[in-house]
N, C-alpha and C positions, 0 to 999 in steps of 0.2 A: 527573083529577089524577094525576100520576105519583108514583112512590115517593119521589123526592127532595123534591117539594113537600109531600107528606104528612109526611115526616120533619122538614122545616123548621117546619111548623105545630105539630108535637108536641115540638119541641126543648125548649122551656121546661118542658113537663110532665115530660120525661124527665130533664133535667139542670138542676138549680136554679141553677147558676152560669153558665149559657149566656148569650151576648150577648142584648141586649134588643130589637134590631130585626132585621127580616128580612134586610137586606143583610149585617149582621154574622153572623147565624146561618148564612147560606150560606157566608160566608168561613170561619167556624169549621169547618163541615163539610168544606170543601175542604182546609183545612190539616190537620185531624185525619186525614182520609182519606189524605193524602199521607204523614203520619208514622207511621201505624199499622203498616205493614210493618216499620219499623225498631224498633218497640217490642216486637214479638213478643207473647207471652202474659203478660208481666209486668203484673199488674193495677195495681200501685202506679205503675208508669211510665205506664200508659195514663191513669190518673186524674190524675196530675201533669201530663201533657201537656194534658188537658182544662182543668185549672185555669189553667195558664200561658197557653194560647191565649185562653181567655175573658177573663182579666184584661188581657191585652195588647190585645185588640180593643176592650175597653171603655175603654181608656186609663188603667186603674188602676195598671198597672206600666209602666215606661219601657223603652227600648231595652236598657239594662243594669240589672240588678237591684241595687237598693240594699239595705242591711241591713233596712230597714223592709219593702221589697217581699218580701224573702226570708221574713220573719216572717209576712206576710199569706198568702203561698203555702203555707207550712208549716201554718198554722192551718187553712186551707181544705182542704188535702190530707188532713190528719189527721182533720178532721171528717167528710169523706166516707168515708174508709177505715174509721173506727170505727163508722159508722152503717150497719148492714147494708142497709137499704132504699135509702139514698142511693148506697151502693157498687154495689148491684145495678142501679139506674137508670143510673148513669154508665157502667157497663160495657156494659149492654144497648145504649145509644145508640151507643157506639163500635163495637161488633161489628156493628150494623146497617149501618154505613157500608161495611163490607167486603163486603157481599153484592152 
């Protein structure tokens, strides 16, 4: 099993809001990996990107963000930022993609 397959298998363990099926997990990783260089080291932006990508892939938010969508994103983002263990897991998963 190569590193990307191992990462896919462990994605749900690492990031609780990650997509629920393997195909979406792989797409999540591809998208996050492509945007990570643009996010730099700003932890808040990285976590926000993870939340937005996961919600979009799951079909929870649409092409354009409604007011309701914005509230959902904000609540999830803040919940991850404020919970040290969730924050650590989300960032660890993102940084692994850069290796």
